[in-house]
VEXDREN-2710 file (C-alpha; in Angstrom, 1 decimal):
% VEXDREN-2710
k/r/px/py/pz
1/UNK/63.5/63.0/106.0
2/UNK/61.4/63.9/102.9
3/UNK/63.3/62.1/100.2
4/UNK/65.3/59.2/101.5
5/UNK/67.9/57.7/99.2
6/UNK/68.3/54.4/101.0
7/UNK/65.7/52.0/102.6
8/UNK/66.2/48.6/104.2
9/UNK/63.2/46.5/105.1
10/UNK/63.8/43.3/107.1
11/UNK/61.3/40.7/108.0
12/UNK/62.0/38.1/110.8
13/UNK/60.3/34.8/111.4
14/UNK/59.4/36.4/114.7
15/UNK/57.7/39.4/113.2
16/UNK/53.9/39.6/113.4
17/UNK/53.7/41.4/110.1
18/UNK/52.9/39.9/106.7
19/UNK/55.5/39.8/103.9
20/UNK/55.1/42.4/101.1
21/UNK/52.7/41.7/98.3
22/UNK/52.3/43.8/95.1
23/UNK/50.2/46.5/96.8
24/UNK/52.7/46.9/99.7
25/UNK/55.6/47.3/97.2
26/UNK/53.6/49.7/95.0
27/UNK/53.5/52.2/97.8
28/UNK/57.3/52.5/97.7
29/UNK/57.0/54.2/94.2
30/UNK/56.4/57.5/96.0
31/UNK/60.0/57.4/97.1
32/UNK/61.3/58.8/93.8
33/UNK/64.8/59.6/95.1
34/UNK/65.4/56.1/96.3
35/UNK/68.8/54.8/95.1
36/UNK/69.3/51.7/97.3
37/UNK/66.6/49.3/98.3
38/UNK/67.2/46.3/100.5
39/UNK/64.4/43.8/100.9
40/UNK/65.4/41.1/103.4
41/UNK/62.9/38.3/103.7
42/UNK/59.9/40.6/102.8
43/UNK/59.1/39.4/99.3
44/UNK/56.0/37.3/98.8
45/UNK/57.0/36.7/95.1
46/UNK/60.0/38.0/93.1
47/UNK/57.7/39.0/90.2
48/UNK/56.1/41.6/92.5
49/UNK/59.3/43.6/92.1
50/UNK/57.9/44.8/88.7
51/UNK/55.5/47.1/90.6
52/UNK/58.6/49.3/91.5
53/UNK/59.2/50.4/87.9
54/UNK/58.5/54.0/88.8
55/UNK/61.7/54.2/90.9
56/UNK/63.8/56.1/88.4
57/UNK/66.8/56.8/90.6
58/UNK/67.0/53.1/91.7
59/UNK/70.7/52.0/91.4
60/UNK/71.1/49.1/93.9
61/UNK/68.7/46.3/94.9
62/UNK/69.6/44.0/97.7
63/UNK/67.4/40.9/98.3
64/UNK/67.7/38.3/101.0
65/UNK/65.7/35.1/100.3
66/UNK/64.6/32.2/102.4
67/UNK/66.9/29.2/102.9
68/UNK/66.4/27.6/99.5
69/UNK/67.5/30.9/97.8
70/UNK/66.7/31.4/94.1
71/UNK/66.6/28.7/91.5
72/UNK/67.8/29.2/87.9
73/UNK/64.3/29.7/86.5
74/UNK/63.6/32.5/89.0
75/UNK/66.9/34.1/88.4
76/UNK/66.4/34.0/84.6
77/UNK/62.9/35.6/85.1
78/UNK/64.3/38.2/87.5
79/UNK/67.3/39.2/85.3
80/UNK/65.5/39.2/81.9
81/UNK/61.9/40.1/82.6
82/UNK/61.8/42.2/85.8
83/UNK/65.2/44.0/86.1
84/UNK/65.2/45.6/82.6
85/UNK/62.3/47.7/83.8
86/UNK/64.7/49.5/86.1
87/UNK/66.8/51.4/83.6
88/UNK/69.0/53.0/86.3
89/UNK/69.7/49.7/88.2
90/UNK/73.5/48.9/88.3
91/UNK/73.8/46.4/91.1
92/UNK/71.6/43.4/92.1
93/UNK/72.7/41.6/95.2
94/UNK/71.0/38.3/96.1
95/UNK/71.6/36.9/99.5
96/UNK/70.5/33.4/100.6
97/UNK/71.3/31.1/103.4
98/UNK/72.5/28.4/101.0
99/UNK/74.2/31.0/98.7
100/UNK/77.6/30.7/97.1
101/UNK/79.6/33.9/96.7
102/UNK/80.1/34.9/93.1
103/UNK/79.2/37.6/90.6
104/UNK/78.8/38.2/86.9
105/UNK/77.7/41.0/84.6
106/UNK/74.6/41.2/82.5
107/UNK/75.2/44.2/80.3
108/UNK/75.6/47.2/82.6
109/UNK/74.1/45.2/85.5
110/UNK/76.4/43.6/88.1
111/UNK/74.7/40.6/89.7
112/UNK/76.2/39.4/93.0
113/UNK/75.4/36.4/95.1
114/UNK/76.3/36.0/98.7
115/UNK/75.6/33.8/101.7
116/UNK/73.6/35.4/104.4
117/UNK/72.1/34.2/107.7
118/UNK/69.7/36.3/109.7
119/UNK/71.8/38.3/112.1
120/UNK/74.9/38.5/109.9
121/UNK/76.5/41.9/109.5
122/UNK/76.2/43.0/105.9
123/UNK/77.6/46.3/104.4
124/UNK/75.2/47.6/101.8
125/UNK/76.7/50.4/99.7
END
C-alpha cells in the first residue's frame, strides 16, 4: 500500500514502545493522502499535533486520551491553535474513559466527544 488513506495507531499500557513525541509524529507527514488518522493513547502532548500540518488531505482525526480526558484549557488550545492548521479537517473525535457523549460545531469542524475504554469496539468512519 503506497498511499494509505486511513491509519490507526493504538498504544496499550502493556506495550513496550514509547508514546509519540513531535519527531515520531513528524514522520507521518510523508503520508500525504492520509484522510483519517486515529491516535489512541499514543500522544505525549496534544500540542505535538501541530507537526502534522503538512497532511493536506486530512479530514478526520480520532484521539483517545488517558482516563482524565481533556480539560477545557487543552480543548480550547486544540480547537483554536492547533486544529486551524489543518484546513481540510472536518471531524475531530475525542475519546476518553471519563468522557460524556456530545458534539458541537466550530465553523466547518464537527467536534465529537465519546466515552471509550480500551478494548471497546469503535467504528471510525
